[in-house]
C-alpha positions in Angstrom: -10.4 -6.0 -65.9 -9.1 -6.1 -62.4 -11.6 -6.1 -59.6 -11.3 -3.4 -57.0 -11.3 -4.6 -53.4 -13.8 -2.3 -51.6 -13.6 -4.2 -48.3 -12.1 -2.1 -45.5 -8.5 -2.8 -44.4 -7.9 -4.4 -41.0 -6.6 -1.1 -39.5 -9.8 0.7 -40.5 -11.9 -2.1 -39.0 -10.0 -1.9 -35.8 -10.5 1.9 -35.6 -14.2 1.5 -36.2 -14.5 -1.2 -33.6 -12.6 0.9 -31.1 -14.7 4.0 -31.8 -18.0 2.0 -31.3 -16.6 0.5 -28.1 -15.6 3.9 -26.8 -19.1 5.3 -27.7 -20.8 2.4 -25.9 -18.6 3.0 -22.8 -19.4 6.7 -22.8 -23.1 6.0 -23.2 -22.9 3.4 -20.4 -21.0 5.8 -18.1 -23.6 8.5 -18.8 -26.4 6.2 -17.9 -24.6 5.1 -14.7 -24.0 8.7 -13.7 -27.6 9.7 -14.2 -28.8 6.6 -12.4 -26.5 7.5 -9.4 -27.8 11.0 -9.5 -31.5 9.9 -9.6 -31.1 7.5 -6.7 -29.1 10.1 -4.7 -31.5 13.0 -5.3 -35.0 11.5 -5.7 -36.9 14.7 -4.8 -35.3 16.7 -7.6 -35.9 14.0 -10.2 -39.5 13.5 -9.0 -40.2 17.2 -9.3 -38.8 17.4 -12.8 -40.7 14.3 -13.8 -43.9 15.6 -12.2 -43.6 19.0 -13.9 -42.9 17.5 -17.2 -45.8 15.0 -17.0 -48.1 17.8 -15.8 -47.1 20.1 -18.7 -47.5 17.4 -21.2 -50.9 16.5 -20.0 -52.1 20.1 -19.9 -50.6 20.7 -23.3 -52.5 17.7 -24.7 -55.7 18.9 -23.0 -55.3 22.4 -24.6 -54.6 20.9 -28.0 -57.6 18.6 -28.0 -60.1 21.0 -26.5 -58.7 24.2 -28.0 -58.7 25.9 -24.6 -56.3 26.5 -21.8 -59.0 26.3 -19.3 -58.0 23.7 -16.7 -54.4 24.3 -17.4 -54.0 26.0 -14.1 -55.7 24.7 -10.9 -59.1 26.3 -10.2 -59.4 25.1 -6.6 -57.4 23.6 -3.8 -59.0 20.2 -4.4 -57.7 20.3 -8.0 -54.2 20.9 -6.6 -54.6 17.9 -4.4 -55.8 15.8 -7.4 -52.6 16.7 -9.2 -50.3 15.9 -6.3 -49.9 12.1 -7.2 -48.2 13.2 -10.4 -45.4 14.5 -8.2 -45.7 12.2 -5.2 -45.7 8.8 -7.0 -42.4 9.4 -8.9 -40.8 10.6 -5.7 -41.8 7.6 -3.6 -40.9 5.2 -6.4 -37.4 6.7 -6.7 -37.1 6.9 -2.9 -37.8 3.1 -2.7 -35.2 2.3 -5.3 -32.8 4.8 -3.6 -33.1 3.0 -0.3 -32.6 -0.4 -2.0 -29.6 0.9 -3.9 -28.0 2.3 -0.7 -28.6 -0.9 1.2 -27.0 -2.8 -1.7 -24.0 -0.5 -1.7 -23.6 -0.8 2.0 -23.6 -4.5 1.8 -21.1 -4.4 -1.1 -18.8 -2.0 0.8 -19.0 -4.3 3.8 -17.9 -7.3 1.7 -15.1 -5.3 0.2 -13.9 -4.1 3.6 -14.0 -7.7 4.9 -12.0 -8.9 1.9 -9.4 -6.2 2.5 -9.2 -7.0 6.2 -8.7 -10.7 5.4 -6.1 -9.8 2.9 -4.2 -7.8 5.5 -4.5 -10.6 8.0 -3.1 -13.0 5.4 -0.3 -10.6 4.7 0.6 -10.3 8.4 0.5 -14.1 8.9 2.7 -14.6 5.8 5.3 -12.1 7.1 5.2 -13.8 10.5 5.7 -17.2 8.9 8.7 -15.9 7.0 10.2 -14.3 10.1 9.7 -17.6 12.0 11.8 -19.3 9.4 14.8 -17.2 10.2 14.0 -17.4 14.0 14.2 -21.2 13.7 17.8 -20.9 12.5 18.8 -18.1 14.8 17.6 -18.2 18.5 18.4 -14.5 18.9 16.1 -13.4 16.1 12.6 -13.7 17.7 12.6 -10.8 20.2 15.0 -8.9 17.9 12.4 -9.0 15.1 9.7 -7.6 17.4 11.8 -4.8 18.8 13.5 -3.6 15.7 10.1 -3.5 13.9 8.8 -1.1 16.6 12.0 0.9 16.4 11.7 1.3 12.6 8.1 2.4 12.8 8.9 5.0 15.5 11.7 6.4 13.3 9.5 6.5 10.3 6.7 8.3 12.2 9.2 10.8 13.6 10.7 11.5 10.2 7.2 11.8 8.7 6.8 15.0 10.7 9.5 16.7 8.6 8.0 18.8 5.6 10.1 16.9 3.0 8.9 13.5 4.2 5.3 14.3 5.3 3.7 13.3 2.0 5.9 10.1 1.7 6.0 8.8 5.2 2.3 8.4 5.7 0.6 6.4 8.3 0.1 3.6 5.8 3.8 3.6 4.9 4.9 3.5 8.6 2.6 0.5 9.1 4.1 -1.2 6.1 7.6 -0.6 7.5 6.5 -2.2 10.7 5.1 -5.2 8.8 8.0 -5.6 6.4 10.9 -5.0 8.8 10.8 -8.6 10.2 11.8 -9.8 6.7 15.2 -8.1 6.8 17.2 -11.2 7.8 15.0 -13.8 6.0 18.1 -14.7 3.9 19.8 -16.2 6.9 17.9 -19.4 6.2 20.4 -20.0 3.5 23.5 -19.4 5.7 25.2 -22.6 7.1 25.0 -23.2 10.8 28.8 -23.1 11.5 28.7 -19.5 10.3 25.3 -18.3 11.5 25.6 -19.8 15.0 29.3 -19.3 15.6 30.1 -18.0 19.0 32.7 -15.3 18.7 34.0 -13.1 15.9 33.7 -14.4 12.3 36.8 -14.8 10.1 37.1 -12.8 6.8 35.8 -15.7 4.7 32.9 -16.4 7.2 31.9 -12.8 7.2 31.8 -12.8 3.3 29.5 -15.8 3.5 27.3 -14.0 6.1 27.0 -11.0 3.8 25.2 -13.2 1.3 22.1 -13.3 3.5 21.2 -9.9 2.0 21.3 -11.3 -1.5 19.5 -14.5 -0.6 16.7 -12.7 1.3 16.2 -10.0 -1.3 16.1 -12.5 -4.1 13.5 -14.6 -2.3 11.2 -11.7 -1.9 12.0 -10.4 -5.4 11.0 -13.7 -6.9 7.7 -13.7 -5.1 7.0 -10.1 -6.3 7.8 -11.1 -9.9 5.4 -14.0 -9.7 2.6 -11.8 -8.3 3.1 -9.2 -11.0 2.2 -6.2 -8.9 3.5 -4.4 -5.8 2.8 -5.8 -2.4 4.5 -5.7 1.0 7.1 -7.9 -0.7 8.3 -4.7 -2.5 9.3 -2.9 0.7 10.5 -6.2 2.3 12.7 -6.7 -0.7 14.3 -3.3 -0.4 14.9 -3.8 3.3 16.4 -7.3 2.8 18.7 -6.2 0.1 19.9 -2.9 1.6 19.7 -2.9 5.4 23.5 -3.4 5.6 24.3 -0.5 3.2 26.2 2.4 4.8 25.4 6.1 4.1 29.1 6.7 3.1 28.9 3.9 0.4 31.1 1.3 2.2 28.3 -1.1 3.0 27.1 -4.3 1.3 25.6 -6.5 -0.4 28.3 -7.5 -2.9 28.2 -10.4 -5.3 30.9 -12.9 -4.8 32.3 -14.8 -7.8 30.0 -17.8 -8.6 27.5 -16.8 -5.9 25.6 -14.6 -8.2 22.0 -13.8 -7.5 19.4 -15.3 -9.8 16.8 -12.6 -9.5 19.0 -9.6 -9.2 17.6 -6.1 -9.3 19.3 -3.1 -10.9 21.9 -1.8 -8.4 22.1 -5.0 -6.4 25.6 -6.3 -6.0 27.4 -3.0 -5.4 27.4 -0.7 -2.4 25.0 2.3 -2.6 25.6 5.7 -1.1 23.6 8.4 0.6 20.0 8.8 -0.5 20.5 6.2 -3.3 19.8 3.7 -0.5 16.1 3.2 -0.1 14.6 5.1 2.8 13.1 1.9 4.2 16.5 0.4 4.4 18.1 3.5 6.0 15.4 3.4 8.7 15.7 -0.4 9.4 19.5 -0.2 9.3 19.6 2.1 12.4 16.9 0.1 14.2 18.7 -3.2 13.5 22.1 -1.9 14.7 20.6 -0.2 17.8 18.8 -3.4 18.9 21.9 -5.5 18.2 24.0 -3.2 20.5 21.5 -3.1 23.4 20.6 -6.8 23.3 22.3 -9.9 24.4 23.5 -12.2 21.7 25.3 -15.5 21.7 28.6 -13.8 20.9 28.3 -10.6 23.0 26.8 -9.0 26.1 24.4 -6.0 25.8 25.7 -2.4 26.2 23.8 0.5 27.9 21.6 2.8 25.8 23.9 5.7 26.4 26.9 3.9 24.9 24.8 2.7 22.0 23.5 6.3 21.4 27.0 7.7 21.4 28.2 5.2 18.9 25.2 5.9 16.6 25.8 9.6 16.8 29.5 9.1 16.0 28.4 7.2 12.8 26.0 9.9 11.6 26.9 10.6 7.9 29.1 7.5 7.9 27.1 4.4 8.7 23.7 6.1 9.1 21.7 8.8 7.4 22.1 12.0 9.5 18.3 12.7 9.2 17.5 9.2 10.6 20.1 9.8 13.4 18.4 13.2 14.3 15.0 11.4 14.4 16.6 8.8 16.7 17.8 11.5 19.1 14.3 13.0 19.3 12.7 9.7 20.3 15.3 8.2 22.6 12.8 7.8 25.4 10.5 5.8 23.2 13.3 3.6 22.0 14.3 2.8 25.6 10.6 2.1 26.4 10.4 -0.4 23.5 13.6 -2.1 24.6 12.3 -2.6 28.1 8.8 -3.6 27.1 9.9 -6.3 24.7 13.1 -7.4 26.5 13.6 -11.2 26.7 
């Protein structure tokens, strides 16, 4: 006669374990919620506790003595004698409430300090990366500072539009400011005879120069992959890859033959068009080009703001997002102020 296996199957055991775990978590959450409420509202809990204790004591007295006499206070002194039943729970809970709040304040202070230090590490990391490209290109230092301010100004101005208000928050604008310096980080991989050449680049040299978008984006993409979650590298990666895209779809990066990127994202390696280009890159694109036009470089002299403005307006819908161009027109005075304030 075959034996019947009455032991539960693994699936059933897992379901039972999961159910018990869920029940424990619900019970623990309930206890935590009641504890929070008790410590936040000690007077209410003390009153409930005092009334319950008083009713229990009076009920026990009536049961033992068979009389309700003494159930209600017969004098003011008796009322005073009953007050500790209400006062002691209140002061006990009040004490724990104060201790709990002090503990929470200390915990929040430590968390805030940790966040602040994390942000400082982030800023220093970005500055360090930016200095890498600055060491290769002498024109980069002041350019990084100015175009970061330009990009934030443009983001703040566009954030006033209804369709961007929920997206271009104060936090996002600050992240644009912090991440914009990483736009040309890929130039560390471009050879000196191309990067530092005085005068126009040949066709082949320009194709090599284009690769700085792939190199920079890949570097930040690799760091983001290793971290496993989104950081400022996410926005920096978008900007590095796409700040040379054009609104009409004729921009770059492009992938050249054997120079294929190792950590390539979907969409990298072909020109993007219109709003398929990340907004962060559309903002930085205009800020980058504007500063390049009004600043002195080793291969060119600066041009006046008015000339740069006219060129940008003529490229609306072609090189630049028309909405970003409109934002630029509204903040021209601020752009001029930044250019003067941070001029070399």
